[in-house]
C-alpha positions, 0 to 999 in steps of 0.5 A: 225394231232397229232403225237403219243406218242413215246412210243406207236409207239415203242410198236406198232412197236416192236409188228408188227415186232415180229408178223411178224417174228413169221409168217416168222418162222412159214412159213419158208419164209421172205415174211410175214416179208416184210409187217411187215417192211413196217407197221413199216416204215409207223408207224414211220412217225407219230413220232416226228422228222425225226430220227425215220423214218430214224432209222426204215428204215435203220433197216428194210433194215438190217433185210431184208437182214438178213432174206433173207440170213437166208431164201434163195429160194433154187430154185433161182440162185445167180443172182436171189437171188441178184435181188430179194434182190435188189427189196425188198430192193427197196420196203423198200426204197420207203416205207421210202420215202413215210414215209418221204413224209407223215412226210413232209405233216404232219409237213406242215399241223401242222405248218399251224394249228398252225399259224391259231390257233395263229391267231384265239386265239390272234386276237383282234377282236372277231371272231364267226363261225356260220353255216347256221342256226345261231349256234355258232361252234367256239369262240375266246377268244376276243369274250369271253371277249367282250360278257362276256361268256365262249366259252362252254356257246356260242358253240351250241347256236344261235347267235341271243341271242347276238343281241338285238331283235329289229334288227330281225336278223333271217331275215337279216341272211336269206337274207345274206345266199341268197346273201352271200358276204364278207362285213360290216354288217349294213352299214349306221346305228349303230349296237349293241350287248348284253353282258351276263349281258343284257347290250347293246354296240355298235359294228362294224361287218364284215361278211365273208363266206365259204362252206365245204361239201356243208354246208355254214358257216359264220365268223363274226368279231366283234369290240366293239366300245364303247370308239370310240362312247364315243370319238365321243360324246365327240368330238361332245360336244367340237365342239358344245362348240367351235361353241357356243364360236365362236358365242358369240365371234362374237356377242361380236366383233360385239357389240364392233365394234358397240360401237366403231362406235357410239363413233366415230360418237359422236366424229365426231358430237362433232368436228362439234359442237365445229367448229360451236361454234368456228366460231360463237365465232370468228364472235362475236369477229369480230362484237365486234371489229368493234363496239368498233372501230366505238364507238371510232370515 
């Protein structure tokens, strides 16, 4: 509920007040003015701030008091006149309370609307509101940026042209309306959307629903996950490279280990051969010594 312009309310209030005063003058009675004063107070409820309502209320009560003095009921006693005046002032006071209550409700409604509008317009996710047949009702700025459309290019059109044909979105939409629930769309599979230029991009979509006047509406929260998919692909490549490097490293370690094992085996074999040659040479030395000893005798 938007407040009226102050000038419009002022002109309307003055007009109503003058009209009721003329009627009161014409009929010689204050009763027509009472309805006019009530209308003026109620009109002030739609002005910005509390001051106009308070001024209209106080002014109306003063005006009513003056009119009661000017147009007295000749048949009334002083007590009846006082009671009549108090009753009329009570009506005006209750009208002031009603106007202030209307203003309180209006301000609360406007605050909630501003919060919802701020949430809708500043959300980083794209938000689409559609009816049962998939016609787009509302689009937030993030959705405009994601899809490359202006809001007026989307509102009134089917949401199907934002989705690649291979996903058969019409059938999926009917299934959702038969069993509506707040959930993520396409669990377990990759989803894609179509931009204005025809290019496709990966998305995550969460669905919510509500009913208003027996008509079903669906809210779609859309996130462009292109950068995330690129990061995932890069991570896969890095992981594959690390796996290959590990395999190559294991193979090299295995080759070097085998080479060291073979070298150790060769060293052990060479030591055995050297020991055998050393033993044989010692045996030959002993034989030679005995031969020389025998020859000397």
